[in-house]
C-alpha positions in Angstrom: 0.0 0.0 0.0 1.3 3.5 -0.9 2.4 5.5 2.1 2.1 8.8 0.3 -0.8 10.1 -1.8 -0.2 10.4 -5.5 0.3 14.0 -6.6 -1.9 15.0 -9.5 -1.9 18.2 -11.6 -5.2 19.1 -13.3 -5.2 21.0 -16.5 -8.9 21.7 -17.2 -10.9 24.8 -18.1 -14.4 23.6 -17.2 -15.2 24.9 -13.7 -17.7 22.1 -13.0 -15.1 19.4 -13.8 -12.5 21.2 -11.7 -14.8 21.3 -8.7 -15.7 17.7 -9.3 -12.0 16.7 -9.1 -11.5 18.8 -5.9 -14.5 17.1 -4.2 -13.4 13.6 -5.2 -9.8 14.2 -4.1 -11.0 15.6 -0.7 -12.8 12.3 0.0 -9.7 10.1 -0.8 -6.5 9.4 1.0 -4.5 8.2 -2.1 -4.8 11.3 -4.2 -3.5 14.8 -3.7 -4.3 17.6 -6.2 -1.2 19.8 -6.2 -2.7 22.4 -8.6 -5.5 23.1 -11.0 -5.0 25.4 -14.1 -6.7 26.1 -17.4 -3.4 27.3 -19.0 -0.9 25.0 -20.7 1.8 27.6 -20.2 1.2 27.8 -16.5 1.0 24.0 -16.4 4.6 23.6 -17.6 5.8 25.9 -14.7 3.7 23.8 -12.3 5.3 20.6 -13.5 8.7 22.0 -12.8 7.8 23.2 -9.3 5.2 20.7 -8.1 6.7 17.5 -9.6 3.3 15.9 -10.2 3.3 12.1 -10.6 0.1 12.3 -12.7 -1.4 14.9 -15.0 -5.0 15.2 -16.1 -5.0 17.0 -19.5 -8.2 18.3 -21.0 -7.6 18.0 -24.8 -9.7 21.1 -25.6 -8.9 24.2 -23.4 -11.6 26.3 -25.1 -12.1 28.5 -22.1 -8.4 29.0 -21.2 -7.6 32.6 -20.2 -4.0 32.1 -21.4 -1.9 29.8 -23.4 -2.9 27.6 -26.3 -6.4 26.0 -26.8 -4.6 23.0 -28.3 -3.2 20.7 -25.6 -0.8 19.1 -28.1 1.4 22.0 -27.4 1.6 21.1 -23.7 2.8 17.6 -24.6 5.5 19.0 -26.8 6.6 21.4 -24.1 6.5 18.6 -21.5 9.0 16.5 -23.5 11.4 19.5 -23.9 11.6 19.7 -20.1 13.8 16.6 -20.1 12.5 15.6 -16.7 14.3 12.8 -14.8 11.0 11.0 -14.5 7.9 10.4 -16.7 4.6 11.7 -15.2 1.6 9.6 -16.1 -0.6 11.6 -18.5 -4.3 10.9 -18.8 -6.1 12.9 -21.5 -9.8 13.7 -21.0 -11.8 14.7 -24.1 -15.1 15.0 -26.0 -13.3 14.1 -29.2 -13.8 10.5 -30.4 -11.1 10.1 -33.1 -8.9 7.1 -33.6 -6.3 9.3 -35.5 -6.2 11.9 -32.6 -5.8 9.1 -30.1 -2.9 7.6 -32.0 -1.2 10.9 -32.1 -1.7 11.4 -28.4 -0.3 8.0 -27.5 2.8 8.7 -29.7 3.3 11.9 -27.7 3.5 10.0 -24.4 -0.2 9.9 -23.2 -0.8 6.8 -21.1 -4.6 6.8 -21.3 -7.4 8.6 -23.1 -10.8 8.9 -21.4 -13.8 9.9 -23.4 -15.9 12.4 -21.4 -19.2 11.4 -23.0 -18.8 7.8 -22.0 -21.5 6.7 -19.5 -18.9 5.5 -17.0 -16.9 8.7 -17.1 -16.4 10.5 -13.8 -13.7 12.3 -11.9 -13.4 9.3 -9.6 -13.0 7.1 -12.6 -10.1 9.2 -13.8 -8.4 9.2 -10.4 -8.9 5.5 -10.1 -7.0 5.0 -13.3 -4.1 6.9 -12.0 -3.9 4.7 -9.0 -4.1 1.5 -11.1 -1.3 2.8 -13.4 0.8 3.7 -10.4 0.4 0.2 -9.0 1.4 -1.2 -12.4 4.5 0.9 -12.4 5.5 -0.2 -8.9 4.9 -3.9 -9.9 7.6 -3.3 -12.6 9.8 -1.9 -9.9 9.9 1.6 -11.3 10.9 4.0 -8.5 8.2 6.5 -7.3 8.5 10.1 -8.3 9.2 11.1 -4.7 12.0 8.6 -4.6 13.6 9.9 -7.8 13.3 13.5 -6.6 14.8 12.8 -3.1 17.6 10.8 -4.7 18.5 13.6 -7.0 18.3 16.2 -4.2 20.6 14.1 -2.1 23.1 13.8 -4.9 23.1 17.5 -5.6 23.3 18.3 -1.9 26.4 16.1 -1.6 28.1 17.9 -4.5 27.3 21.3 -3.1 28.7 20.3 0.3 31.8 18.8 -1.3 32.5 22.0 -3.2 32.1 24.2 -0.1 34.5 21.9 1.8 37.1 22.3 -0.9 37.4 26.1 -0.4 37.0 26.2 3.4 33.4 27.2 3.8 33.0 24.8 6.7 29.7 23.3 8.1 30.2 25.3 11.3 29.4 28.6 9.5 25.8 29.6 9.3 26.4 31.2 5.9 27.3 27.7 4.6 23.7 26.6 5.2 22.4 29.7 3.4 24.8 29.1 0.5 23.8 25.4 0.2 20.1 26.2 0.1 20.5 29.2 -2.3 22.5 27.0 -4.8 20.0 24.1 -4.5 17.1 26.5 -5.0 18.5 28.0 -8.2 19.4 24.6 -9.6 15.9 23.3 -9.0 14.0 26.4 -10.0 15.4 27.7 -13.3 13.3 30.5 -14.6 11.5 31.1 -11.3 11.1 34.8 -10.7 11.5 34.6 -6.9 14.6 36.4 -5.7 16.9 33.8 -4.1 17.6 36.1 -1.1 13.8 36.5 -0.7 13.5 32.7 -0.8 16.0 32.4 2.0 14.4 35.1 4.1 11.0 33.3 3.8 12.6 30.0 4.7 14.7 31.1 7.7 12.5 34.0 8.9 15.6 36.3 8.8 16.1 39.6 7.2 17.7 39.9 3.9 20.6 41.8 5.5 21.2 39.0 8.0 21.1 36.4 5.2 23.5 38.4 3.0 25.9 39.1 5.9 25.9 35.4 6.8 26.9 34.4 3.3 29.5 37.2 3.0 31.1 36.2 6.3 31.4 32.6 5.1 33.1 33.8 2.0 35.5 36.1 3.9 36.3 33.2 6.2 37.2 31.0 3.3 39.4 33.6 1.6 41.1 34.2 5.0 42.0 30.7 5.9 42.6 28.9 2.6 45.8 29.0 0.7 45.7 31.2 -2.4 46.6 28.3 -4.7 43.7 26.2 -3.5 41.2 29.1 -4.0 42.6 29.7 -7.5 42.3 26.0 -8.3 38.7 25.5 -7.1 37.2 29.0 -7.7 38.1 30.0 -11.2 35.8 33.0 -11.7 37.3 36.5 -11.9 37.3 38.5 -8.6 37.2 42.2 -8.2 40.8 43.2 -7.5 39.6 46.0 -5.1 37.8 43.7 -2.7 39.8 40.5 -3.3 36.7 38.3 -2.7 33.5 37.5 -4.7 30.2 39.1 -3.8 27.5 36.7 -2.4 25.6 36.6 -5.7 28.8 36.2 -7.8 29.7 33.3 -5.5 26.3 31.6 -5.6 25.9 31.9 -9.4 29.4 30.6 -10.0 28.6 27.4 -8.1 25.2 27.1 -9.8 26.8 27.1 -13.2 29.7 24.8 -12.0 27.5 22.2 -10.4 25.0 22.3 -13.3 27.8 21.0 -15.5 28.6 18.3 -12.9 25.1 16.8 -12.8 
């Protein structure tokens, strides 16, 4: 039995269908709806931030306030994300076309459910997600959460290793800020949230406190480490007047460096 509910993203523009999914999910322990949107553009951003295990995709987004009314564009954009896992996509549609269904399957759709079928319901859609999840587990495919946690652990170890190499020790509070800032930027490419603002929200500290903590960790490293080691492991240019990188220069240097390593 699954210990965690299956995370589902709903892409649907019919308000009645959206409400139906909400009600059904609220009465179940095995499903969690992480977001509902009528925009294929917003949906791509939600996939990157919410990591849904399953996606309900309405084929005709006729009432969408933004994005395309053709859900094929979403499937194309989803492939371009190059995710390290494959979310289960179930298309819901009023269209009954063998040719359309064949195209959808070729584009990675696991299942197509005809909305005008007598047995169609929100619960029926969600039940199919659970059945497909069980089938995946039977084939010993790791869960989405396991994949995400494994990748996060790998990236975290690389960040910590890089900090150790230049003397930003784990005893420094700024080390924790640096770790989380680098991790955040690696996982949220294109997110408009300022990284310092992200850290202030997480740690409930002022932006000045966060920035000073990071700056002090950098100063500590440049004070105790041999110059040859710093030049070997930190190859970006440094302002000759200050002799050390700024917090944002330091953070983005390691974002770019670690991105190439993973």
